[in-house]
BABA-428451 format. One line per field, with one value per residue (C-alpha): residue number from 0; residue in three letters; x negated, y, z. Coordinates in Angstrom, 3 decimals. Layout:
N
k [NUM;...]
r [ALA;...]
X [X;...]
Y [Y;...]
Z [Z;...]
# end
This chain:
644
k [0;1;2;3;4;5;6;7;8;9;10;11;12;13;14;15;16;17;18;19;20;21;22;23;24;25;26;27;28;29;30;31;32;33;34;35;36;37;38;39;40;41;42;43;44;45;46;47;48;49;50;51;52;53;54;55;56;57;58;59;60;61;62;63;64;65;66;67;68;69;70;71;72;73;74;75;76;77;78;79;80;81;82;83;84;85;86;87;88;89;90;91;92;93;94;95;96;97;98;99;100;101;102;103;104;105;106;107;108;109;110;111;112;113;114;115;116;117;118;119;120;121;122;123;124;125;126;127;128;129;130;131;132;133;134;135;136;137;138;139;140;141;142;143;144;145;146;147;148;149;150;151;152;153;154;155;156;157;158;159;160;161;162;163;164;165;166;167;168;169;170;171;172;173;174;175;176;177;178;179;180;181;182;183;184;185;186;187;188;189;190;191;192;193;194;195;196;197;198;199;200;201;202;203;204;205;206;207;208;209;210;211;212;213;214;215;216;217;218;219;220;221;222;223;224;225;226;227;228;229;230;231;232;233;234;235;236;237;238;239;240;241;242;243;244;245;246;247;248;249;250;251;252;253;254;255;256;257;258;259;260;261;262;263;264;265;266;267;268;269;270;271;272;273;274;275;276;277;278;279;280;281;282;283;284;285;286;287;288;289;290;291;292;293;294;295;296;297;298;299;300;301;302;303;304;305;306;307;308;309;310;311;312;313;314;315;316;317;318;319;320;321;322;323;324;325;326;327;328;329;330;331;332;333;334;335;336;337;338;339;340;341;342;343;344;345;346;347;348;349;350;351;352;353;354;355;356;357;358;359;360;361;362;363;364;365;366;367;368;369;370;371;372;373;374;375;376;377;378;379;380;381;382;383;384;385;386;387;388;389;390;391;392;393;394;395;396;397;398;399;400;401;402;403;404;405;406;407;408;409;410;411;412;413;414;415;416;417;418;419;420;421;422;423;424;425;426;427;428;429;430;431;432;433;434;435;436;437;438;439;440;441;442;443;444;445;446;447;448;449;450;451;452;453;454;455;456;457;458;459;460;461;462;463;464;465;466;467;468;469;470;471;472;473;474;475;476;477;478;479;480;481;482;483;484;485;486;487;488;489;490;491;492;493;494;495;496;497;498;499;500;501;502;503;504;505;506;507;508;509;510;511;512;513;514;515;516;517;518;519;520;521;522;523;524;525;526;527;528;529;530;531;532;533;534;535;536;537;538;539;540;541;542;543;544;545;546;547;548;549;550;551;552;553;554;555;556;557;558;559;560;561;562;563;564;565;566;567;568;569;570;571;572;573;574;575;576;577;578;579;580;581;582;583;584;585;586;587;588;589;590;591;592;593;594;595;596;597;598;599;600;601;602;603;604;605;606;607;608;609;610;611;612;613;614;615;616;617;618;619;620;621;622;623;624;625;626;627;628;629;630;631;632;633;634;635;636;637;638;639;640;641;642;643]
r [MET;THR;LEU;GLN;LEU;THR;MET;GLN;SER;LYS;GLU;LEU;SER;SER;GLU;GLU;LEU;SER;ILE;LEU;GLN;GLN;MET;ARG;VAL;ARG;CYS;THR;LYS;ASN;ILE;LEU;LEU;SER;THR;SER;LEU;ALA;GLY;SER;GLY;HIS;PRO;GLY;GLY;SER;LEU;SER;THR;LEU;ASP;ASN;LEU;LEU;VAL;THR;TYR;GLY;CYS;ILE;LYS;HIS;ASP;PRO;ASP;ASN;PRO;SER;MET;GLU;ASP;ARG;ASP;ARG;ILE;ILE;MET;SER;ILE;GLY;HIS;VAL;SER;PRO;GLY;VAL;TYR;SER;THR;LEU;SER;GLU;TYR;GLY;TYR;PHE;ASN;GLU;ASP;ALA;PHE;LEU;THR;GLY;PHE;ARG;ARG;THR;GLY;SER;GLY;PHE;PRO;GLY;HIS;VAL;GLU;ARG;ILE;VAL;PRO;GLY;VAL;GLU;TRP;ASP;THR;GLY;ASN;LEU;GLY;GLN;GLY;LEU;SER;THR;ALA;VAL;GLY;LEU;ALA;HIS;GLY;PHE;LYS;ILE;GLN;ASN;ARG;PRO;ASN;GLN;VAL;ILE;VAL;PHE;MET;GLY;ASP;GLY;GLU;GLN;GLN;LYS;GLY;GLN;ILE;ILE;GLU;ALA;ILE;ARG;PHE;ALA;SER;LYS;TYR;LYS;LEU;ASP;ASN;LEU;ILE;VAL;VAL;VAL;ASP;ARG;ASN;HIS;LEU;GLN;ILE;CYS;GLY;THR;THR;GLU;GLU;VAL;MET;PRO;GLN;SER;ILE;ARG;SER;LEU;TYR;SER;MET;ASN;ASN;TRP;ASP;VAL;ASN;TYR;LEU;GLU;ASP;GLY;HIS;ASP;ARG;ASN;ALA;TYR;PHE;GLN;THR;PHE;SER;ARG;ALA;TYR;LEU;LYS;ASN;ASP;GLY;VAL;PRO;THR;VAL;ILE;VAL;SER;ARG;THR;THR;MET;GLY;LYS;GLY;ILE;SER;PHE;MET;GLU;ASN;ILE;ALA;LYS;TYR;HIS;GLY;SER;THR;LEU;ASP;ARG;SER;LEU;LEU;SER;LYS;ALA;MET;GLN;GLU;LEU;GLY;VAL;GLU;ASP;GLU;PHE;ASP;LYS;TRP;ASN;GLY;LEU;ARG;GLN;ASP;PRO;VAL;SER;THR;GLU;THR;ILE;GLN;GLU;TYR;VAL;ALA;PRO;LYS;LEU;GLU;ILE;GLY;THR;GLY;THR;PRO;ILE;VAL;TYR;GLU;ALA;GLY;THR;MET;LEU;ASP;ASN;ARG;SER;ALA;TYR;GLY;ASN;ALA;LEU;LEU;GLY;LEU;ALA;GLU;GLU;ASN;ASN;ALA;ASN;GLY;ASP;LEU;LYS;ILE;ALA;GLY;ILE;SER;CYS;ASP;LEU;GLU;GLY;SER;VAL;LYS;MET;GLY;GLY;PHE;HIS;LYS;HIS;SER;PRO;LYS;ALA;TYR;ILE;GLU;ALA;GLY;ILE;GLN;GLU;HIS;HIS;ALA;ALA;SER;MET;ALA;GLY;GLY;LEU;SER;SER;LEU;GLY;LEU;VAL;THR;PHE;PHE;SER;THR;PHE;GLY;ALA;PHE;ALA;VAL;SER;GLU;VAL;TYR;ASN;GLN;ASN;ARG;LEU;ASN;ASP;PHE;ASN;HIS;ALA;GLY;VAL;LYS;VAL;VAL;ALA;THR;HIS;VAL;GLY;LEU;ASP;VAL;GLY;GLU;ASP;GLY;PRO;THR;HIS;GLN;CYS;ILE;ASP;TYR;LEU;GLY;LEU;PHE;ARG;ASN;TYR;TYR;ARG;SER;SER;VAL;PHE;ILE;PRO;ALA;ASP;PRO;ASN;GLN;THR;ASP;ARG;ILE;VAL;ARG;TYR;ILE;ALA;THR;VAL;PRO;GLY;ASN;VAL;PHE;VAL;GLY;MET;GLY;ARG;SER;LYS;MET;PRO;MET;ILE;THR;LYS;GLU;ASP;GLY;SER;LEU;PHE;PHE;ASP;ALA;ASP;TYR;THR;PHE;LYS;PRO;GLY;LYS;ALA;ASP;TRP;LEU;ARG;THR;GLY;ASP;ASP;ALA;THR;ILE;ILE;THR;PHE;GLY;ALA;VAL;VAL;PRO;ALA;VAL;MET;GLU;ALA;TRP;GLU;MET;LEU;LYS;LYS;ASP;GLY;HIS;SER;VAL;ALA;VAL;LEU;ASN;MET;ALA;SER;LEU;VAL;PRO;LEU;ASP;SER;ALA;ALA;VAL;LEU;LYS;ALA;ALA;ASP;SER;GLY;VAL;ILE;LEU;THR;VAL;GLU;ASP;HIS;HIS;VAL;GLU;THR;GLY;LEU;GLY;SER;MET;VAL;ALA;THR;VAL;LEU;ALA;GLU;ALA;ALA;ARG;ALA;ILE;ARG;PHE;LYS;ARG;ALA;GLY;VAL;SER;HIS;TYR;GLY;GLY;SER;GLY;LYS;PRO;SER;GLU;LEU;TYR;VAL;SER;GLN;GLY;LEU;ASP;ALA;ASP;SER;ILE;ALA;ALA;LYS;VAL;LYS;SER;MET;LEU;SER]
X [-132.417;-133.678;-133.196;-132.642;-132.045;-132.745;-130.128;-132.335;-133.925;-132.748;-132.845;-133.480;-136.925;-137.601;-138.342;-135.109;-133.556;-135.280;-134.466;-130.709;-130.872;-132.439;-129.604;-127.004;-127.906;-128.374;-124.572;-123.083;-124.550;-122.945;-119.705;-119.143;-119.963;-118.205;-115.321;-115.904;-116.268;-113.210;-111.631;-109.576;-110.403;-111.070;-114.458;-112.986;-112.388;-115.800;-117.901;-116.504;-117.066;-120.527;-123.174;-121.045;-121.206;-124.865;-125.412;-123.393;-124.741;-128.016;-127.469;-124.962;-125.751;-125.564;-127.142;-127.072;-128.619;-125.816;-122.550;-120.701;-123.642;-121.750;-123.115;-123.084;-120.584;-117.364;-116.605;-113.109;-112.371;-109.058;-109.040;-109.713;-109.035;-112.797;-114.711;-116.787;-118.433;-118.352;-119.796;-122.082;-123.688;-123.538;-125.441;-127.739;-128.162;-128.899;-125.572;-126.083;-127.574;-125.868;-125.563;-122.841;-121.172;-121.181;-120.411;-117.910;-116.235;-112.146;-112.311;-110.093;-111.888;-114.358;-115.292;-115.335;-111.759;-109.933;-109.553;-111.837;-111.211;-113.553;-114.664;-117.205;-119.948;-120.218;-116.750;-114.685;-110.960;-108.484;-107.154;-104.988;-101.961;-102.750;-102.182;-103.064;-106.581;-107.001;-104.639;-106.744;-109.595;-108.070;-107.329;-111.294;-112.182;-109.860;-110.551;-114.314;-113.409;-111.829;-114.430;-116.903;-119.051;-120.884;-119.652;-118.732;-115.950;-116.068;-112.876;-112.982;-109.738;-108.789;-106.734;-103.523;-103.535;-103.163;-99.206;-98.433;-96.163;-98.979;-101.962;-99.915;-99.062;-103.008;-104.211;-101.946;-103.096;-106.782;-106.397;-104.055;-106.650;-110.042;-111.520;-114.739;-115.612;-114.280;-115.161;-113.093;-114.779;-111.884;-112.876;-111.356;-110.994;-107.956;-106.868;-104.453;-102.554;-100.082;-102.582;-103.460;-102.549;-101.024;-99.066;-97.579;-97.401;-99.321;-100.827;-103.281;-105.844;-107.521;-104.967;-103.101;-105.916;-106.888;-103.043;-103.547;-107.034;-109.902;-113.136;-112.774;-116.065;-115.263;-118.089;-117.756;-120.039;-119.417;-122.477;-124.786;-126.657;-128.742;-125.057;-123.254;-126.081;-126.302;-122.667;-122.181;-124.932;-123.853;-120.326;-121.904;-124.529;-121.887;-119.991;-117.012;-113.856;-112.611;-112.588;-113.859;-113.004;-115.189;-113.215;-115.778;-115.050;-115.608;-115.436;-113.343;-115.843;-118.843;-122.115;-120.498;-119.862;-116.458;-115.310;-115.907;-112.441;-109.963;-107.221;-107.136;-110.174;-108.180;-107.944;-108.635;-111.812;-114.600;-114.199;-117.307;-118.193;-117.507;-119.945;-122.415;-122.253;-122.055;-125.137;-127.460;-126.485;-127.468;-130.876;-130.134;-129.812;-126.768;-126.049;-122.718;-123.237;-126.501;-123.458;-119.971;-122.212;-123.009;-119.197;-118.127;-120.159;-117.913;-117.642;-119.488;-118.704;-121.822;-121.288;-117.787;-117.767;-115.686;-113.336;-114.264;-111.639;-113.089;-113.721;-110.937;-111.642;-108.313;-106.925;-103.183;-102.477;-99.519;-96.681;-93.582;-90.402;-87.451;-84.373;-81.425;-79.233;-80.750;-79.495;-82.095;-82.985;-85.833;-87.449;-88.124;-89.771;-92.421;-92.686;-93.491;-96.029;-97.784;-98.199;-99.694;-101.948;-103.288;-103.731;-105.530;-108.107;-108.127;-110.316;-113.776;-113.780;-113.231;-110.616;-108.959;-105.714;-104.028;-100.486;-99.035;-95.488;-93.514;-92.225;-90.045;-92.227;-88.953;-86.536;-89.489;-90.550;-94.273;-94.015;-95.761;-99.020;-98.960;-99.529;-101.916;-104.361;-103.644;-106.670;-105.432;-101.544;-101.364;-98.434;-98.402;-95.016;-91.862;-95.203;-94.092;-96.194;-98.940;-99.002;-98.836;-101.610;-103.692;-102.417;-104.319;-107.565;-107.571;-107.032;-109.951;-112.574;-111.185;-108.420;-105.355;-102.915;-99.165;-97.561;-93.416;-90.998;-86.776;-86.758;-85.759;-88.818;-91.550;-90.362;-88.225;-89.639;-92.732;-93.123;-95.718;-98.134;-97.304;-98.125;-101.447;-102.201;-101.839;-103.966;-107.141;-106.510;-105.634;-104.515;-101.374;-98.932;-95.543;-93.151;-89.774;-87.110;-83.490;-83.136;-80.019;-76.794;-77.468;-78.094;-74.363;-73.292;-76.421;-74.631;-75.956;-78.824;-80.026;-79.427;-82.344;-81.215;-83.822;-86.779;-87.344;-86.557;-89.235;-91.767;-91.418;-93.167;-96.254;-98.817;-100.744;-98.260;-96.228;-92.345;-91.509;-88.102;-87.719;-83.992;-84.539;-86.431;-88.993;-89.775;-90.389;-93.119;-94.796;-94.924;-96.087;-99.054;-99.993;-99.737;-102.407;-104.729;-105.084;-106.078;-104.154;-100.738;-97.679;-94.056;-91.954;-88.265;-85.476;-82.130;-81.637;-78.915;-79.435;-78.725;-78.785;-81.694;-81.568;-81.254;-80.912;-77.852;-78.621;-78.704;-82.466;-84.719;-85.271;-88.255;-89.458;-93.466;-94.412;-93.191;-96.264;-94.866;-96.193;-96.232;-94.133;-92.420;-88.580;-86.949;-84.071;-82.039;-79.337;-79.362;-76.296;-75.196;-72.508;-73.957;-77.027;-76.393;-79.740;-79.779;-82.874;-83.019;-79.808;-77.572;-78.219;-76.032;-72.958;-74.277;-74.427;-70.968;-69.929;-71.577;-69.593;-66.625;-67.495;-68.306;-65.299;-63.352;-65.577;-67.818;-71.550;-73.070;-77.701;-78.693;-82.189;-83.684;-85.960;-87.982;-90.606;-89.923;-93.192;-94.415;-91.033;-90.599;-89.274;-89.969;-86.944;-84.980;-84.875;-84.471;-81.442;-80.275;-79.992;-76.548;-75.178;-73.688;-75.915;-74.440;-77.198;-76.334;-78.425;-78.107;-79.924;-79.119;-77.308;-79.075;-82.413;-83.376;-83.537;-80.217;-81.826;-85.124;-83.307;-81.709;-85.243;-86.189;-83.155;-83.129;-86.554;-86.893;-82.914;-81.396;-77.768;-75.530;-73.021;-74.284;-73.099;-74.886;-73.622;-75.051;-74.553;-72.684;-71.989;-73.422;-72.332;-70.286;-70.870;-69.299;-70.403;-72.467;-70.337;-67.438;-69.537;-70.492;-66.703;-66.433;-68.908;-68.064;-70.840;-69.204;-68.831;-65.191;-66.195;-69.200;-67.571;-64.404;-66.998;-68.335;-65.108;-64.063;-67.271;-66.707;-63.181]
Y [128.222;131.447;131.170;127.898;129.105;126.662;126.832;125.266;128.894;131.317;133.921;135.322;136.091;139.643;138.029;136.120;139.827;141.081;138.513;138.920;142.643;142.204;139.463;141.993;144.924;142.628;141.703;144.473;145.718;142.920;143.122;146.335;145.784;142.783;144.359;147.494;145.741;143.883;146.809;144.718;142.493;142.745;145.034;145.643;142.358;141.257;143.779;143.056;138.949;139.271;139.345;136.167;134.758;135.259;133.469;130.703;129.499;130.042;127.484;124.732;121.727;121.889;121.815;124.231;121.388;118.973;120.571;117.467;115.900;113.403;114.710;118.417;120.304;121.922;125.936;126.820;130.211;131.066;134.537;133.749;136.965;137.773;135.949;138.784;138.193;134.536;134.236;136.814;135.228;131.731;133.225;134.826;130.690;129.530;127.571;130.135;133.604;136.644;137.220;134.425;135.859;139.321;138.771;136.367;137.700;137.609;137.040;134.604;131.650;132.353;130.246;133.156;133.707;136.314;134.082;131.653;128.164;124.728;125.278;127.357;125.272;125.602;126.297;123.705;124.228;126.513;129.146;132.776;131.558;133.094;131.049;127.298;127.318;126.281;124.035;122.281;122.457;121.130;117.915;117.806;117.932;115.155;113.290;113.431;111.708;109.307;108.307;108.465;111.182;114.055;116.461;120.296;122.245;126.027;127.800;131.424;133.948;137.429;139.041;139.876;136.183;134.866;136.450;133.405;130.747;127.821;128.932;128.326;124.925;123.914;125.332;123.228;120.168;121.195;121.057;117.867;116.163;117.264;118.788;119.879;119.331;122.616;126.157;129.359;132.526;135.410;138.697;140.971;143.977;145.512;146.204;144.853;146.088;148.289;149.518;148.186;145.283;147.079;149.172;146.216;143.271;143.482;140.286;139.321;137.200;135.745;134.591;133.154;130.269;130.674;129.401;126.139;125.851;126.443;127.901;131.367;134.035;137.638;139.655;143.237;143.604;141.260;142.494;141.633;138.884;137.779;137.678;136.105;133.316;133.034;132.052;130.095;128.211;127.063;125.829;124.209;122.442;121.338;118.384;118.905;117.538;121.641;123.289;127.033;130.090;133.310;136.619;138.719;142.643;144.302;146.897;147.040;148.031;147.832;149.374;152.276;155.442;156.438;153.061;152.549;151.783;152.742;150.482;150.917;149.242;146.167;145.824;149.011;149.255;151.888;154.191;155.181;157.900;156.666;153.402;155.781;157.476;153.750;153.025;155.897;154.623;151.137;153.014;150.696;151.550;151.934;148.705;149.499;150.506;146.977;144.652;146.175;145.676;142.147;141.921;142.390;139.047;135.887;134.819;131.749;128.305;127.017;126.940;125.835;122.710;120.073;118.132;114.255;112.732;109.932;106.475;104.890;100.691;100.183;96.135;96.355;93.656;90.425;91.794;91.267;89.532;89.898;86.954;87.887;88.194;90.556;93.815;96.133;99.475;100.972;102.480;99.709;97.934;100.872;100.501;97.410;97.522;100.323;97.990;95.803;98.127;98.974;94.837;94.811;97.502;99.445;96.799;97.174;100.265;101.036;103.107;103.818;104.406;106.913;107.814;111.314;112.145;114.691;113.224;110.807;107.455;105.451;107.154;106.686;103.171;104.149;101.733;98.821;101.394;102.861;99.757;98.822;101.614;103.381;105.701;106.404;107.285;111.448;112.434;115.991;117.142;119.067;121.047;120.094;123.176;122.238;118.437;119.031;121.155;118.727;115.981;117.552;118.179;114.742;113.342;115.006;112.595;109.588;109.148;107.701;109.679;109.008;112.190;110.586;112.889;113.289;114.628;118.193;118.611;116.953;118.489;121.543;122.819;123.145;123.752;126.222;123.495;121.248;123.462;124.672;120.285;120.169;123.146;121.179;117.773;116.097;112.844;113.278;110.175;111.839;109.408;110.864;108.910;110.512;112.169;113.097;112.292;108.937;110.895;110.658;111.905;114.746;116.893;118.844;120.715;117.405;116.096;116.722;117.428;118.934;116.924;116.075;119.849;120.734;118.603;118.448;122.305;120.551;119.957;117.208;115.174;111.877;110.935;107.639;106.732;103.176;101.173;98.297;97.255;94.882;97.735;99.890;97.393;97.440;100.903;101.531;99.438;101.096;104.528;103.765;102.497;105.413;109.587;112.039;113.560;111.162;111.718;108.595;109.077;106.793;107.174;105.534;102.904;99.389;98.054;94.816;93.685;94.273;91.143;89.714;88.756;84.961;86.230;85.881;89.107;91.238;92.524;89.430;88.226;88.845;92.107;94.880;98.830;100.654;104.657;105.845;102.635;102.462;99.026;97.672;96.344;95.369;95.835;96.629;97.987;100.260;102.899;103.265;104.417;105.610;105.661;105.852;105.388;105.119;104.988;101.895;99.407;101.625;101.892;98.366;97.637;100.083;97.745;94.837;96.454;97.604;94.119;92.474;95.353;94.308;96.884;95.909;98.697;98.846;100.237;102.038;102.756;105.313;104.389;106.474;109.970;112.028;110.432;109.817;107.204;109.119;106.575;104.326;107.360;107.447;103.722;104.304;107.114;104.144;103.627;106.467;107.344;107.824;108.484;109.681;109.188;110.457;111.321;114.981;117.943;117.886;120.759;120.116;116.378;113.361;114.737;117.691;115.934;113.122;115.826;117.677;114.415;114.295;117.722;117.699;114.454;116.384;113.325;113.863;111.770;111.425;112.642;113.087;114.187;112.506;113.994;116.398;119.459;120.531;120.945;117.543;117.798;115.137;111.846;108.596;108.441;106.082;108.690;111.554;109.438;109.286;113.435;113.594;111.179;109.175;105.586;102.843;103.874;106.936;106.211;103.687;105.383;108.701;105.819;104.779;108.167;108.496;105.490;106.394]
Z [101.432;102.065;105.880;108.206;112.229;115.532;117.648;120.067;120.467;122.503;120.496;117.231;116.406;114.798;111.963;111.553;112.236;109.391;106.856;108.312;107.518;104.212;103.012;104.667;102.690;99.146;100.082;100.934;97.200;96.145;97.826;96.681;93.208;92.677;94.144;92.056;88.662;88.775;89.840;92.658;95.803;99.211;100.697;104.133;105.675;103.738;105.230;108.779;108.596;106.905;109.814;111.666;107.773;107.275;110.509;110.606;106.784;108.959;111.328;110.627;108.106;104.478;101.572;98.361;96.278;97.266;98.145;98.771;101.068;103.020;106.554;105.768;108.231;107.097;106.781;106.087;105.252;106.041;105.151;101.859;100.294;102.168;99.107;98.090;100.997;101.122;97.321;97.965;101.405;99.568;96.746;99.387;100.598;97.085;96.499;92.238;91.724;91.769;88.202;87.894;90.802;89.672;85.780;86.362;89.780;89.146;85.561;83.924;83.102;85.421;88.467;90.992;91.600;93.749;96.532;97.068;95.765;95.865;92.325;93.889;94.781;98.667;99.528;101.146;100.746;98.357;100.872;100.711;101.937;105.593;108.385;107.130;107.329;110.151;110.356;107.611;109.668;112.644;110.257;109.170;112.899;114.410;111.039;111.887;115.703;114.339;111.908;114.762;112.655;113.840;111.360;112.533;111.272;111.814;110.371;109.523;110.366;110.407;113.537;111.551;110.877;114.329;114.119;111.856;113.517;112.380;113.623;117.781;116.396;115.116;118.253;120.696;118.529;118.652;122.573;122.898;120.948;122.632;119.176;120.655;116.983;115.754;116.524;115.000;114.286;114.407;112.497;115.083;113.421;114.840;110.914;108.348;105.247;106.725;109.447;113.081;114.160;117.275;115.195;113.068;115.418;118.748;120.669;123.111;120.557;123.524;125.259;122.792;122.944;126.450;127.364;125.359;127.010;124.428;125.357;124.899;123.369;123.439;121.317;122.301;119.135;116.404;114.409;116.704;115.170;118.010;120.511;117.789;117.108;120.962;121.118;118.563;118.754;122.694;120.996;118.643;120.740;123.640;123.953;126.791;124.509;124.325;121.048;120.427;119.555;119.334;118.779;117.640;117.690;114.313;112.457;109.049;105.954;107.920;107.290;104.672;106.862;104.721;104.923;108.951;110.334;107.427;106.855;103.375;102.777;103.269;99.525;97.373;96.098;95.689;92.383;90.588;92.522;95.718;94.722;93.628;97.020;98.923;97.113;98.316;101.863;101.312;99.456;96.762;93.198;91.768;88.835;88.436;83.937;84.029;85.381;83.839;80.366;80.730;81.698;78.285;77.384;77.220;80.828;82.298;83.339;84.155;87.840;88.103;90.535;89.369;92.023;92.650;94.372;97.517;96.778;98.161;98.568;100.350;100.129;99.625;102.063;101.310;99.719;101.953;99.858;101.321;100.251;98.279;100.481;103.201;104.204;105.399;105.009;103.065;106.097;107.714;104.648;104.828;108.242;107.836;104.522;106.624;109.027;106.706;105.359;108.718;109.524;106.137;106.917;110.044;111.869;114.110;114.115;110.863;110.024;106.577;106.852;109.327;109.857;111.057;112.606;114.076;117.251;114.912;115.151;115.823;113.392;110.443;111.761;112.244;115.975;114.183;112.929;116.475;118.196;115.977;115.643;118.213;117.477;113.571;114.789;115.038;117.219;115.841;118.050;115.971;114.145;110.686;109.113;110.765;110.270;106.383;106.429;108.865;106.743;103.132;105.407;106.827;103.259;102.212;104.029;102.473;104.939;103.369;105.030;105.078;106.386;107.728;108.926;107.693;103.947;104.809;107.167;104.614;101.920;101.827;105.419;104.306;100.586;100.801;103.091;100.270;97.797;98.629;99.625;95.517;94.743;96.764;95.085;98.285;99.019;101.071;101.186;102.125;103.166;104.297;104.820;105.945;102.456;100.449;101.668;102.960;106.388;106.369;109.926;110.668;108.046;105.212;107.077;107.103;103.840;101.761;98.398;96.554;97.191;93.676;92.483;94.558;94.254;90.303;90.666;91.516;89.131;91.080;92.640;91.925;92.836;93.756;95.660;95.632;95.039;97.709;99.871;97.780;95.407;99.055;99.196;96.449;96.331;99.491;99.158;95.379;97.131;99.165;96.516;94.502;95.117;95.119;96.541;96.480;97.392;98.396;99.683;100.815;102.978;106.034;105.716;105.432;101.771;99.630;97.458;94.072;91.937;88.684;86.694;87.770;91.236;92.182;93.186;90.840;92.649;93.412;94.424;90.684;90.547;90.143;90.670;87.666;87.699;84.974;84.300;84.598;85.149;83.065;86.238;83.607;79.523;77.599;74.068;75.076;77.623;79.811;83.676;84.571;88.187;91.618;95.169;97.497;94.461;92.841;95.222;94.122;90.457;90.409;91.687;88.995;86.250;88.104;86.888;83.999;82.822;83.971;81.843;78.854;78.393;77.871;79.787;80.619;84.314;84.399;87.559;87.425;90.570;88.827;88.685;88.618;86.148;83.976;81.699;79.282;76.347;78.342;78.235;74.945;74.287;76.623;74.192;71.708;73.079;72.272;75.572;79.014;82.582;85.258;89.064;91.910;95.216;94.738;94.008;89.819;88.237;90.178;89.572;87.361;84.948;83.564;83.431;81.126;79.354;78.489;76.889;74.761;73.740;72.770;70.973;69.388;70.319;69.785;71.945;74.735;78.069;81.723;85.165;88.379;91.376;94.455;93.692;96.486;100.564;101.734;104.836;107.733;107.761;106.995;103.996;102.057;102.687;101.393;97.832;97.003;98.079;95.415;92.894;93.523;94.755;92.709;90.994;90.125;88.106;86.706;85.802;84.619;82.051;80.860;80.040;77.792;76.275;75.099]
# end
């Protein structure tokens, strides 16, 4: 590490200021070189935030030789497009050499992407979608508070970014929970892509924070390293229950005269002649040709940092077995299992399970968990966008984080937030109640029928939909023990326990949930109904009807949808007739997945899909199922028509 600043000092020494100036010149050179070599990138903002970045890394706890050091502070770059500034700074502090950065920046397969990603040593979170970084940082800061750890969290943000609605959600939350271990640095250069921030969308950034009781600091010259050091040091060392924001007035393109305060340099690079002119101003050699030649070599992957999931040591507790004949909603079984997990794992101040809800504690059945683990229960208010992103940050600390609200809010409303959690290998357990037509009288705006279709777009998330409260209990306990993002969905209505033909429980005390493994609720030779979730009771009723009429029909419960049990689908195809039944958009759910499996295996059979074919109305779930042909009579009739 080339520089370690002592925050107890009143000001920077002349030697420290000299070192910082030398670092700035090298970083400016590398920012301009990297973007011009790549022919794309964001040099302007990188130059405006550079002085604050260099001083910050000189102050915080971190170790370039051990980037995953447990007691390190966390820096989240919400303005992920200033990657040239970040990579240049990290190079100065010894995380890697400038050669790897300059030869690899924005090249396919390299370790230096266009927006910051955690494959780069020293980068904590993949960002780029503005507006989410503060929520992630809040999750980290709140997690450190829950775990009684002293780590600090610093998040760098742009001024145009403050226009995002999610920002105010995070600001309010940080104030409510007194996150004095959180420092926000706003790069206030007054410019964004289409002009000045005043022209595009005027706002008072300082008021945005002060009205929510933050400690607001304004630097008239954000490039005054001594002034920034003094302000940052005070914020870092204080312990008053108040989060801090430093609004740092900077200049876009700082340090290169013809780039300064020009909006286009937000995302425009210098051509060959302007780059040469800039290097002359800096007083350094123009090395474009040298590095351009080196970029013709195969891309290096030596610096790529592999993701390592937090270690989880979670006890599942004793599963609850609900007896045959019992009627219970899956969400209550979820709440009971979550409480069981808390009782097993949250004890003596050592918290391993966290729960987040958005003004729906009673509806998502988190009351028992809240009472048992008040410090680990997080009420986020009606702020789903913030809650989803915050959950990602919280989970990255090894806290098993359950995020629960209605399906329409947990999936459809926060699609991009879940997407960023997926990018980041987060470990959020999204348990959504009130999915599908089973929501009933609340109507189509609340009937989430796209959960599977949307979550299938992610590459690192699983989807499990339980068939009854017993299976719900096992799934909830299982997901707490494994890393990664998981979606578990359920309706709101009470339902019967699934039983075997002899009347005993199917998901009994010996049942163990296994991802990618389907459940043969019934076997048969004439046809197979493949289903999941809230419509399983109707399918079982249809099976009874078909049996009375002399039809031998199998029922396959696909509780694990991602991953899918393709082998079970192909076994079902042996009957020659398959009907899929789901409380989901018929074009994007289980039916389309089964069709793909059959097509790729070249299995020519009689196949039909039954699902939600149009927006539901406002009415009793049973009536809505009839209107969509998802009731027992309709299901039985469909099978009979396929067998005739």
